Z-matrix of the N, CA and C atoms (Angstrom, degrees):
N
C 1 1.454
C 2 1.516 1 108.56
N 3 1.317 2 117.10 1 116.84
C 4 1.457 3 121.40 2 177.16
C 5 1.515 4 108.22 3 -106.01
N 6 1.314 5 116.28 4 125.52
C 7 1.451 6 121.11 5 -171.00
C 8 1.511 7 110.66 6 -120.71
N 9 1.324 8 116.83 7 134.32
C 10 1.451 9 120.82 8 174.02
C 11 1.508 10 110.78 9 -81.04
N 12 1.304 11 117.30 10 158.88
C 13 1.457 12 121.61 11 178.74
C 14 1.515 13 108.57 12 -94.45
N 15 1.330 14 116.68 13 125.79
C 16 1.455 15 120.00 14 177.99
C 17 1.502 16 111.01 15 129.56
N 18 1.330 17 116.50 16 -164.55
C 19 1.453 18 122.35 17 -177.06
C 20 1.513 19 110.51 18 -72.84
N 21 1.330 20 116.66 19 135.39
C 22 1.455 21 120.93 20 178.69
C 23 1.515 22 109.63 21 -75.35
N 24 1.324 23 116.60 22 126.06
C 25 1.455 24 121.21 23 179.48
C 26 1.505 25 108.97 24 -159.97
N 27 1.339 26 116.36 25 144.00
C 28 1.456 27 119.68 26 177.72
C 29 1.516 28 110.81 27 -63.12
N 30 1.326 29 117.47 28 -23.35
C 31 1.455 30 121.69 29 -179.38
C 32 1.523 31 111.70 30 -103.50
N 33 1.331 32 116.45 31 15.77
C 34 1.461 33 121.62 32 -175.75
C 35 1.524 34 110.78 33 -55.08
N 36 1.332 35 116.26 34 123.83
C 37 1.455 36 120.33 35 179.46
C 38 1.519 37 111.57 36 -65.17
N 39 1.335 38 116.79 37 -19.58
C 40 1.460 39 120.61 38 179.66
C 41 1.522 40 111.99 39 -95.51
N 42 1.329 41 117.25 40 14.59
C 43 1.466 42 119.94 41 -171.38
C 44 1.515 43 113.00 42 -61.79
N 45 1.340 44 118.60 43 -21.26
C 46 1.456 45 119.17 44 -178.97
C 47 1.521 46 112.36 45 -101.28
N 48 1.327 47 117.24 46 10.32
C 49 1.454 48 120.24 47 177.72
C 50 1.515 49 110.00 48 -89.59
N 51 1.302 50 116.27 49 148.23
C 52 1.448 51 121.05 50 177.87
C 53 1.518 52 110.00 51 -98.26
N 54 1.316 53 114.83 52 149.86
C 55 1.456 54 119.76 53 178.69
C 56 1.519 55 109.89 54 -66.17
N 57 1.334 56 115.68 55 126.63
C 58 1.463 57 119.80 56 178.89
C 59 1.521 58 111.15 57 -129.08
N 60 1.341 59 117.58 58 17.12
C 61 1.456 60 119.90 59 -173.51
C 62 1.521 61 113.34 60 -113.16
N 63 1.315 62 119.09 61 -21.12
C 64 1.463 63 120.73 62 -175.81
C 65 1.523 64 110.55 63 -84.68
N 66 1.334 65 118.02 64 131.97
C 67 1.469 66 120.30 65 176.07
C 68 1.526 67 111.11 66 -62.23
N 69 1.312 68 115.80 67 156.26
C 70 1.464 69 120.65 68 177.32
C 71 1.522 70 110.17 69 -57.91
N 72 1.332 71 115.63 70 146.07
C 73 1.469 72 123.55 71 176.72
C 74 1.524 73 113.28 72 65.65
N 75 1.324 74 117.32 73 24.27
C 76 1.466 75 120.25 74 176.06
C 77 1.528 76 110.46 75 -72.34
N 78 1.323 77 114.87 76 161.07
C 79 1.463 78 122.47 77 167.19
C 80 1.524 79 107.19 78 -107.63
N 81 1.328 80 116.56 79 145.81
C 82 1.457 81 121.58 80 -177.44
C 83 1.526 82 109.25 81 -119.25
N 84 1.332 83 116.19 82 139.34
C 85 1.464 84 119.83 83 179.48
C 86 1.522 85 109.07 84 -147.58
N 87 1.320 86 115.94 85 143.63
C 88 1.463 87 121.49 86 177.79
C 89 1.516 88 109.18 87 -142.01
N 90 1.336 89 116.00 88 176.05
C 91 1.465 90 122.44 89 -178.05
C 92 1.521 91 109.51 90 -122.77
N 93 1.325 92 115.99 91 139.13
C 94 1.457 93 122.22 92 168.16
C 95 1.519 94 107.04 93 -112.64
N 96 1.331 95 116.10 94 116.82
C 97 1.459 96 121.92 95 -175.68
C 98 1.524 97 109.67 96 -93.51
N 99 1.327 98 116.21 97 104.53
C 100 1.462 99 120.74 98 -179.67
C 101 1.523 100 112.74 99 -95.25
N 102 1.324 101 117.37 100 12.80
C 103 1.461 102 120.08 101 175.63
C 104 1.528 103 109.29 102 -87.18
N 105 1.330 104 116.37 103 175.47
C 106 1.464 105 120.08 104 -178.43
C 107 1.524 106 112.93 105 -98.17
N 108 1.335 107 116.78 106 12.50
C 109 1.461 108 121.39 107 175.80
C 110 1.522 109 109.56 108 -136.14
N 111 1.325 110 116.83 109 158.66
C 112 1.450 111 120.93 110 176.21
C 113 1.518 112 111.31 111 -67.18
N 114 1.328 113 116.43 112 151.34
C 115 1.466 114 121.38 113 -179.78
C 116 1.523 115 109.06 114 -134.72
N 117 1.335 116 115.27 115 163.29
C 118 1.456 117 121.57 116 171.48
C 119 1.521 118 108.77 117 -106.77
N 120 1.332 119 115.39 118 136.71
C 121 1.463 120 121.35 119 -179.76
C 122 1.522 121 109.00 120 -119.40
N 123 1.324 122 116.14 121 133.07
C 124 1.460 123 121.53 122 179.11
C 125 1.525 124 109.41 123 -118.94
N 126 1.328 125 115.12 124 158.45
C 127 1.455 126 120.79 125 -176.27
C 128 1.519 127 109.13 126 -147.41
N 129 1.337 128 115.34 127 136.38
C 130 1.461 129 120.69 128 176.44
C 131 1.524 130 110.43 129 -49.62
N 132 1.307 131 116.38 130 136.59
C 133 1.473 132 126.32 131 177.17
C 134 1.522 133 113.06 132 80.60
N 135 1.326 134 118.13 133 -5.11
C 136 1.460 135 120.78 134 175.90
C 137 1.529 136 108.92 135 -105.37
N 138 1.316 137 116.02 136 135.01
C 139 1.464 138 119.78 137 -176.50
C 140 1.522 139 112.68 138 -87.67
N 141 1.319 140 117.34 139 -22.78
C 142 1.462 141 120.28 140 -178.23
C 143 1.520 142 110.65 141 -108.44
N 144 1.330 143 115.36 142 148.12
C 145 1.462 144 121.12 143 176.89
C 146 1.522 145 109.71 144 -88.23
N 147 1.312 146 115.76 145 152.63
C 148 1.462 147 121.38 146 172.29
C 149 1.521 148 108.71 147 -93.94
N 150 1.316 149 116.44 148 139.86
C 151 1.457 150 121.54 149 171.28
C 152 1.524 151 107.44 150 -98.52
N 153 1.328 152 116.84 151 121.46
C 154 1.463 153 121.32 152 -175.90
C 155 1.523 154 108.27 153 -118.81
N 156 1.315 155 116.19 154 119.40
C 157 1.455 156 121.01 155 -178.43
C 158 1.517 157 112.66 156 -68.20
N 159 1.323 158 115.79 157 162.39
C 160 1.463 159 121.27 158 178.18
C 161 1.523 160 110.04 159 -60.37
N 162 1.336 161 115.85 160 131.85
C 163 1.455 162 120.61 161 177.77
C 164 1.509 163 114.41 162 66.77
N 165 1.345 164 117.77 163 28.96
C 166 1.459 165 121.28 164 -175.50
C 167 1.532 166 111.48 165 -128.36
N 168 1.340 167 114.80 166 153.70
C 169 1.459 168 121.79 167 168.69
C 170 1.525 169 109.06 168 -86.52
N 171 1.316 170 116.94 169 144.01
C 172 1.460 171 119.87 170 165.63
C 173 1.520 172 108.28 171 -84.15
N 174 1.327 173 116.60 172 171.27
C 175 1.453 174 119.56 173 168.41
C 176 1.520 175 109.47 174 -74.23
N 177 1.325 176 115.98 175 157.34
C 178 1.463 177 119.53 176 174.78
C 179 1.524 178 109.65 177 -70.31
N 180 1.331 179 116.12 178 140.04
C 181 1.461 180 121.49 179 170.44
C 182 1.526 181 107.69 180 -110.73
N 183 1.319 182 116.49 181 144.93
C 184 1.459 183 119.85 182 -178.71
C 185 1.518 184 110.56 183 -106.71
N 186 1.324 185 115.01 184 142.32
C 187 1.463 186 122.44 185 -178.90
C 188 1.521 187 108.62 186 -140.62
N 189 1.328 188 115.97 187 164.98
C 190 1.454 189 119.98 188 171.95
C 191 1.527 190 108.92 189 -69.40
N 192 1.323 191 117.85 190 148.17
C 193 1.467 192 119.79 191 177.40
C 194 1.526 193 110.88 192 -59.19
N 195 1.332 194 115.68 193 150.03
C 196 1.454 195 120.50 194 177.98
C 197 1.511 196 111.53 195 140.73
N 198 1.327 197 115.70 196 -169.79
C 199 1.458 198 121.84 197 -179.41
C 200 1.524 199 109.47 198 -80.54
N 201 1.329 200 116.21 199 127.16
C 202 1.461 201 121.23 200 -178.50
C 203 1.523 202 110.27 201 -131.42
N 204 1.323 203 114.04 202 153.45
C 205 1.462 204 121.95 203 175.71
C 206 1.525 205 108.19 204 -109.00
N 207 1.331 206 115.16 205 121.92
C 208 1.460 207 121.57 206 177.47
C 209 1.519 208 107.15 207 -108.14
N 210 1.320 209 116.41 208 121.80
C 211 1.457 210 120.84 209 -178.70
C 212 1.516 211 111.02 210 -113.69
N 213 1.327 212 116.51 211 133.66
C 214 1.463 213 121.81 212 177.39
C 215 1.519 214 108.16 213 -138.48
N 216 1.319 215 116.12 214 119.01
C 217 1.465 216 121.72 215 175.16
C 218 1.528 217 112.20 216 50.50
N 219 1.322 218 116.47 217 41.15
C 220 1.455 219 120.81 218 176.81
C 221 1.511 220 115.30 219 88.26
N 222 1.336 221 118.06 220 -10.22
C 223 1.461 222 121.67 221 175.72
C 224 1.527 223 109.23 222 -94.09
N 225 1.330 224 117.23 223 144.63
C 226 1.461 225 121.01 224 -176.53
C 227 1.526 226 109.77 225 -127.73
N 228 1.331 227 114.91 226 134.70
C 229 1.456 228 122.32 227 175.78
C 230 1.519 229 108.31 228 -122.61
N 231 1.334 230 117.41 229 128.74
C 232 1.456 231 121.57 230 173.96
C 233 1.523 232 108.51 231 -98.90
N 234 1.332 233 115.97 232 132.13
C 235 1.459 234 119.61 233 -177.53
C 236 1.518 235 109.90 234 -145.20
N 237 1.325 236 115.55 235 143.46
C 238 1.457 237 122.27 236 173.75
C 239 1.526 238 107.30 237 -86.96
N 240 1.323 239 116.16 238 110.27
C 241 1.460 240 121.66 239 -177.75
C 242 1.522 241 108.64 240 -99.96
N 243 1.315 242 116.15 241 119.21
C 244 1.459 243 121.33 242 -175.04
C 245 1.523 244 111.35 243 -90.27
N 246 1.325 245 115.41 244 158.56
C 247 1.464 246 121.10 245 179.07
C 248 1.524 247 110.52 246 -60.92
N 249 1.323 248 115.17 247 142.70
C 250 1.465 249 122.35 248 175.28
C 251 1.523 250 112.80 249 59.95
N 252 1.337 251 115.83 250 34.79
C 253 1.459 252 120.90 251 174.54
C 254 1.527 253 108.89 252 -124.84
N 255 1.320 254 115.07 253 161.54
C 256 1.462 255 121.42 254 175.84
C 257 1.521 256 108.58 255 -131.72
N 258 1.329 257 116.03 256 145.81
C 259 1.460 258 121.52 257 -178.86
C 260 1.523 259 109.55 258 -139.58
N 261 1.328 260 115.35 259 150.58
C 262 1.458 261 122.13 260 172.85
C 263 1.520 262 108.19 261 -120.72
N 264 1.327 263 116.54 262 126.82
C 265 1.460 264 121.90 263 177.84
C 266 1.523 265 108.25 264 -97.65
N 267 1.328 266 116.60 265 119.19
C 268 1.458 267 121.36 266 176.77
C 269 1.522 268 109.34 267 -86.35
N 270 1.332 269 116.09 268 131.90
C 271 1.463 270 120.98 269 172.46
C 272 1.518 271 107.21 270 -111.54
N 273 1.326 272 116.64 271 111.01
C 274 1.468 273 120.92 272 179.53
C 275 1.521 274 109.94 273 -149.22
N 276 1.300 275 115.10 274 141.80
C 277 1.468 276 121.75 275 179.59
C 278 1.524 277 111.81 276 51.56
N 279 1.338 278 115.80 277 35.27
C 280 1.455 279 120.17 278 177.12
C 281 1.512 280 114.89 279 74.68
N 282 1.343 281 117.89 280 10.76
C 283 1.458 282 121.78 281 -178.33
C 284 1.527 283 110.20 282 -123.95
N 285 1.342 284 115.70 283 160.01
C 286 1.459 285 121.93 284 179.51
C 287 1.524 286 110.15 285 -114.19
N 288 1.331 287 115.73 286 138.59
C 289 1.464 288 122.54 287 178.49
C 290 1.516 289 108.39 288 -134.99
N 291 1.332 290 116.96 289 129.92
C 292 1.464 291 121.93 290 -178.53
C 293 1.525 292 110.18 291 -96.00
N 294 1.333 293 116.25 292 125.38
C 295 1.459 294 122.35 293 173.61
C 296 1.522 295 108.76 294 -111.56
N 297 1.315 296 116.92 295 135.92
C 298 1.456 297 121.61 296 175.05
C 299 1.526 298 109.20 297 -84.66
N 300 1.323 299 116.35 298 129.44
C 301 1.460 300 122.05 299 176.20
C 302 1.524 301 108.61 300 -100.85
N 303 1.312 302 116.42 301 131.40
C 304 1.458 303 119.52 302 -179.71
C 305 1.525 304 110.44 303 -68.93
N 306 1.314 305 116.42 304 135.55
C 307 1.462 306 122.20 305 176.87
C 308 1.523 307 107.89 306 -109.13
N 309 1.323 308 116.03 307 117.08
C 310 1.459 309 121.63 308 -179.94
C 311 1.520 310 108.14 309 -126.90
N 312 1.311 311 116.88 310 127.04
C 313 1.466 312 120.71 311 179.90
C 314 1.521 313 109.18 312 -103.73
N 315 1.310 314 115.58 313 89.50
C 316 1.462 315 122.23 314 176.53
C 317 1.521 316 107.36 315 -129.79
N 318 1.336 317 118.34 316 88.64
C 319 1.463 318 120.70 317 -174.31
C 320 1.515 319 114.46 318 -62.04
N 321 1.327 320 117.83 319 -15.93
C 322 1.461 321 120.14 320 -179.12
C 323 1.523 322 112.56 321 -90.03
N 324 1.355 323 117.48 322 -0.94
C 325 1.459 324 120.30 323 -177.34
C 326 1.525 325 109.69 324 -135.28
N 327 1.329 326 115.79 325 166.70
C 328 1.464 327 122.31 326 176.70
C 329 1.523 328 109.24 327 -105.23
N 330 1.331 329 115.48 328 148.19
C 331 1.464 330 120.43 329 178.64
C 332 1.523 331 109.80 330 -106.05
N 333 1.324 332 115.44 331 132.62
C 334 1.462 333 123.07 332 173.68
C 335 1.522 334 107.78 333 -109.32
N 336 1.334 335 117.04 334 127.92
C 337 1.464 336 121.44 335 173.96
C 338 1.524 337 107.36 336 -117.74
N 339 1.320 338 116.58 337 121.34
C 340 1.466 339 122.53 338 -177.97
C 341 1.521 340 109.45 339 -103.81
N 342 1.338 341 115.71 340 129.11
C 343 1.462 342 122.49 341 178.82
C 344 1.524 343 108.96 342 -114.97
N 345 1.326 344 115.89 343 115.80
C 346 1.458 345 120.76 344 174.80
C 347 1.523 346 108.18 345 -92.39
N 348 1.320 347 116.14 346 95.42
C 349 1.465 348 121.79 347 -175.98
C 350 1.524 349 109.82 348 -103.05
N 351 1.337 350 114.71 349 48.60
C 352 1.459 351 122.44 350 179.75
C 353 1.526 352 109.01 351 -130.05
N 354 1.333 353 115.74 352 178.27
C 355 1.463 354 121.44 353 179.62
C 356 1.524 355 112.90 354 -92.62
N 357 1.338 356 117.96 355 4.33
C 358 1.463 357 121.27 356 -178.71
C 359 1.521 358 109.79 357 -121.49
N 360 1.331 359 116.72 358 161.57
C 361 1.459 360 120.31 359 173.17
C 362 1.523 361 109.22 360 -69.98
N 363 1.329 362 117.23 361 143.12
C 364 1.460 363 120.13 362 -177.97
C 365 1.521 364 109.85 363 -154.30
N 366 1.351 365 114.90 364 149.44
C 367 1.462 366 121.91 365 179.50
C 368 1.516 367 109.55 366 -125.29
N 369 1.329 368 115.97 367 148.33
C 370 1.463 369 121.70 368 171.60
C 371 1.525 370 107.43 369 -90.41
N 372 1.337 371 116.02 370 128.28
C 373 1.461 372 120.85 371 -174.92
C 374 1.523 373 110.42 372 -131.23
N 375 1.324 374 115.37 373 173.25
C 376 1.455 375 119.64 374 167.84
C 377 1.524 376 108.42 375 -61.43
N 378 1.334 377 116.50 376 163.17
C 379 1.464 378 120.61 377 -172.37
C 380 1.526 379 112.86 378 -57.39
N 381 1.337 380 117.16 379 -31.30
C 382 1.466 381 120.16 380 -179.21
C 383 1.520 382 113.03 381 -86.85
N 384 1.330 383 116.80 382 -0.93
C 385 1.460 384 120.41 383 179.04
C 386 1.510 385 114.68 384 78.62
N 387 1.334 386 117.48 385 1.52
C 388 1.461 387 120.18 386 -172.37
C 389 1.524 388 113.49 387 -78.49
N 390 1.335 389 116.79 388 -29.73
C 391 1.465 390 119.79 389 -172.73
C 392 1.519 391 110.93 390 -127.91
N 393 1.333 392 118.42 391 122.65
C 394 1.468 393 119.89 392 175.83
C 395 1.528 394 110.90 393 -65.89
N 396 1.326 395 116.21 394 137.62
C 397 1.462 396 122.29 395 174.10
C 398 1.526 397 108.96 396 -103.01
N 399 1.326 398 116.70 397 -49.85
C 400 1.468 399 122.95 398 167.85
C 401 1.519 400 105.91 399 -122.69
N 402 1.310 401 117.10 400 119.57
C 403 1.461 402 121.47 401 -173.81
C 404 1.521 403 111.48 402 -60.85
N 405 1.321 404 115.85 403 166.31
C 406 1.459 405 122.25 404 -172.92
C 407 1.526 406 111.78 405 -52.66
N 408 1.318 407 115.13 406 133.39
C 409 1.457 408 122.67 407 177.58
C 410 1.520 409 109.09 408 -117.64
N 411 1.324 410 115.29 409 143.65
C 412 1.456 411 119.55 410 178.03
C 413 1.521 412 109.96 411 -73.81
N 414 1.324 413 115.96 412 174.61
C 415 1.461 414 121.74 413 -175.11
C 416 1.524 415 111.27 414 -56.63
N 417 1.322 416 116.03 415 131.91
C 418 1.466 417 124.33 416 174.93
C 419 1.530 418 112.45 417 58.28
N 420 1.336 419 114.59 418 43.32
C 421 1.456 420 121.58 419 174.74
C 422 1.527 421 108.92 420 -129.58
N 423 1.329 422 115.92 421 169.07
C 424 1.461 423 120.12 422 -176.85
C 425 1.525 424 110.76 423 -134.20
N 426 1.323 425 115.17 424 169.19
C 427 1.457 426 122.24 425 176.24
C 428 1.513 427 108.42 426 -162.15
N 429 1.327 428 117.32 427 163.71
C 430 1.461 429 119.25 428 -175.39
C 431 1.518 430 111.61 429 -140.44
N 432 1.339 431 113.93 430 166.91
C 433 1.461 432 121.34 431 178.33
C 434 1.520 433 108.83 432 -157.40
N 435 1.330 434 116.07 433 146.30
C 436 1.453 435 122.21 434 174.81
C 437 1.527 436 109.27 435 -95.30
N 438 1.341 437 116.01 436 140.26
C 439 1.464 438 121.09 437 178.84
C 440 1.525 439 108.77 438 -136.70
N 441 1.313 440 115.80 439 160.57
C 442 1.455 441 120.38 440 173.39
C 443 1.519 442 109.88 441 -72.12
N 444 1.335 443 116.97 442 159.80
C 445 1.464 444 119.91 443 176.28
C 446 1.524 445 108.74 444 -60.43
N 447 1.336 446 115.63 445 125.69
C 448 1.460 447 119.70 446 -173.57
C 449 1.522 448 109.19 447 -162.28
N 450 1.320 449 116.77 448 152.52
C 451 1.458 450 121.91 449 170.36
C 452 1.516 451 107.04 450 -98.69
N 453 1.332 452 116.32 451 119.09
C 454 1.460 453 119.43 452 -170.64
C 455 1.519 454 110.57 453 -154.71
N 456 1.316 455 115.88 454 152.86
C 457 1.454 456 122.59 455 172.26
C 458 1.520 457 109.81 456 -111.34
N 459 1.327 458 116.18 457 158.01
C 460 1.457 459 121.25 458 -178.58
C 461 1.524 460 110.03 459 -131.46
N 462 1.324 461 115.10 460 173.88
C 463 1.461 462 122.15 461 174.34
C 464 1.520 463 108.39 462 -142.00
N 465 1.326 464 116.07 463 166.37
C 466 1.466 465 121.94 464 175.39
C 467 1.523 466 107.91 465 -120.56
N 468 1.328 467 115.05 466 129.99
C 469 1.462 468 120.85 467 -179.40
C 470 1.522 469 110.55 468 -125.72
N 471 1.321 470 114.53 469 142.40
C 472 1.464 471 122.54 470 165.06
C 473 1.520 472 105.79 471 -106.12
N 474 1.319 473 116.25 472 102.32
C 475 1.465 474 121.13 473 -170.86
C 476 1.530 475 108.79 474 55.25
N 477 1.322 476 119.10 475 -116.93
C 478 1.462 477 121.80 476 -179.10
C 479 1.522 478 112.92 477 -95.30
N 480 1.304 479 117.56 478 0.57
C 481 1.468 480 122.15 479 -176.26
C 482 1.520 481 110.51 480 -95.27
N 483 1.326 482 116.03 481 123.48
C 484 1.459 483 120.49 482 178.48
C 485 1.519 484 109.70 483 -81.13
N 486 1.344 485 115.78 484 127.59
C 487 1.460 486 120.76 485 -179.09
C 488 1.523 487 112.67 486 -100.25
N 489 1.331 488 117.14 487 -34.96
C 490 1.466 489 120.55 488 -175.56
C 491 1.516 490 108.83 489 -167.67
N 492 1.328 491 115.49 490 169.21
C 493 1.462 492 119.25 491 174.16
C 494 1.521 493 110.11 492 -141.76
N 495 1.336 494 114.89 493 171.68
C 496 1.461 495 122.98 494 -178.76
C 497 1.521 496 108.40 495 -130.83
N 498 1.323 497 116.20 496 137.75
C 499 1.452 498 120.34 497 176.58
C 500 1.527 499 110.47 498 -66.50
N 501 1.317 500 115.49 499 159.19
C 502 1.458 501 119.76 500 177.06
C 503 1.523 502 110.74 501 -62.51
N 504 1.326 503 115.43 502 136.21
C 505 1.459 504 122.38 503 175.68
C 506 1.527 505 108.40 504 -138.05
N 507 1.316 506 115.62 505 149.56
C 508 1.454 507 120.31 506 174.56
C 509 1.521 508 108.91 507 -81.22
N 510 1.316 509 116.30 508 118.20
C 511 1.462 510 122.04 509 177.52
C 512 1.521 511 107.46 510 -96.17
N 513 1.324 512 115.76 511 112.41
C 514 1.459 513 120.73 512 -174.07
C 515 1.528 514 111.06 513 -87.07
N 516 1.301 515 115.66 514 142.79
C 517 1.462 516 120.17 515 178.58
C 518 1.527 517 109.87 516 -62.69
N 519 1.327 518 114.99 517 143.85
C 520 1.452 519 120.65 518 179.90
C 521 1.506 520 114.82 519 82.69
N 522 1.339 521 118.40 520 1.28
C 523 1.462 522 121.49 521 -179.26
C 524 1.523 523 110.95 522 -115.06
N 525 1.326 524 115.16 523 164.19
C 526 1.457 525 122.33 524 -179.40
C 527 1.526 526 108.97 525 -122.69
N 528 1.335 527 116.34 526 137.57
C 529 1.463 528 122.38 527 -175.94
C 530 1.528 529 109.96 528 -129.94
N 531 1.323 530 115.13 529 141.33
C 532 1.463 531 120.81 530 177.47
C 533 1.519 532 109.80 531 -106.80
N 534 1.330 533 115.51 532 129.24
C 535 1.460 534 123.13 533 172.81
C 536 1.521 535 106.73 534 -114.96
N 537 1.321 536 116.53 535 118.24
C 538 1.461 537 120.59 536 -176.98
C 539 1.520 538 110.12 537 -122.89
N 540 1.318 539 115.31 538 146.26
C 541 1.458 540 121.41 539 169.82
C 542 1.515 541 107.33 540 -125.69
N 543 1.327 542 116.08 541 134.64
C 544 1.459 543 120.83 542 -178.59
C 545 1.516 544 109.94 543 -139.10
N 546 1.318 545 115.68 544 159.15
C 547 1.455 546 120.75 545 179.16
C 548 1.521 547 109.67 546 -79.46
N 549 1.333 548 114.92 547 140.94
C 550 1.460 549 120.38 548 178.96
C 551 1.516 550 108.16 549 -148.35
N 552 1.328 551 115.93 550 115.68
C 553 1.454 552 119.35 551 -175.61
C 554 1.519 553 109.65 552 61.51
N 555 1.332 554 116.20 553 -129.31
C 556 1.456 555 119.85 554 177.93
C 557 1.509 556 113.32 555 -95.80
N 558 1.347 557 116.77 556 9.23
C 559 1.455 558 119.50 557 -177.17
C 560 1.512 559 112.08 558 -133.19
N 561 1.330 560 114.84 559 -146.62
C 562 1.456 561 120.81 560 -175.66
C 563 1.524 562 110.05 561 -134.23
N 564 1.327 563 115.09 562 152.05
C 565 1.460 564 121.34 563 177.07
C 566 1.520 565 108.84 564 -128.45
N 567 1.321 566 115.59 565 134.82
C 568 1.460 567 120.44 566 178.06
C 569 1.519 568 109.64 567 -106.97
N 570 1.327 569 116.03 568 150.66
C 571 1.455 570 120.85 569 174.00
C 572 1.517 571 109.42 570 -148.75
N 573 1.331 572 115.25 571 149.28
C 574 1.454 573 121.64 572 178.02
C 575 1.514 574 108.13 573 -132.57
N 576 1.336 575 116.95 574 134.89
C 577 1.458 576 121.25 575 176.37
C 578 1.520 577 109.41 576 -135.41
N 579 1.325 578 115.48 577 148.42
C 580 1.462 579 121.21 578 168.62
C 581 1.521 580 106.45 579 -83.91
N 582 1.312 581 116.85 580 118.89
C 583 1.462 582 120.75 581 -174.25
C 584 1.524 583 110.89 582 -61.89
N 585 1.332 584 115.77 583 142.94
C 586 1.461 585 120.52 584 -174.93
C 587 1.520 586 110.63 585 -142.39
N 588 1.322 587 114.85 586 169.35
C 589 1.463 588 122.08 587 176.98
C 590 1.520 589 109.67 588 -107.11
N 591 1.317 590 115.87 589 137.62
C 592 1.460 591 122.96 590 167.90
C 593 1.529 592 105.97 591 -99.68
N 594 1.319 593 116.35 592 106.19
C 595 1.464 594 120.74 593 -174.16
C 596 1.522 595 113.15 594 -87.68
N 597 1.336 596 117.87 595 7.56
C 598 1.462 597 120.22 596 -179.21
C 599 1.523 598 110.69 597 -66.41
N 600 1.313 599 115.14 598 151.56
C 601 1.465 600 121.11 599 178.33
C 602 1.524 601 111.37 600 -100.14
């Protein structure tokens, strides 16, 4: 997983930069805020809190491997974070859930991580729905795949039913991108971000 420094955005001007700030053998962790209000997230060994907007990912923060306490909006999760791993903590319905993110170091390819943040099974597919990119994932689970550098759009399907789509984006080699689908009102909302590091202490 190669992460740029700064705000995660599909249009991030730093999207082709490689992470040069995290010490070797670090563990990486971030928050996905599935509530309808902004929250503050705290992490063992970090002095400053992250502000995470409603329905948004924070940047990854890096820590030494070991037992850490992740706090979000007054809820606390203790987790053993291993070296050279990445995790996303979901905050929803006042509870915290830890998802493991696959870390793959293939500088010649791009990594796609799909997050199914809905109550139904869903798969990330090509825009026409014909070819699975990340096979069906159960509710509030994730999966990943490596692809060549390419400009491409995707869609999300529940079996034959299209739930959402994503505009074409250039996926740069050596970078990692998150594609998420979440429930919003009576429907679904999709979002894509170029994964990044929050280097604040």
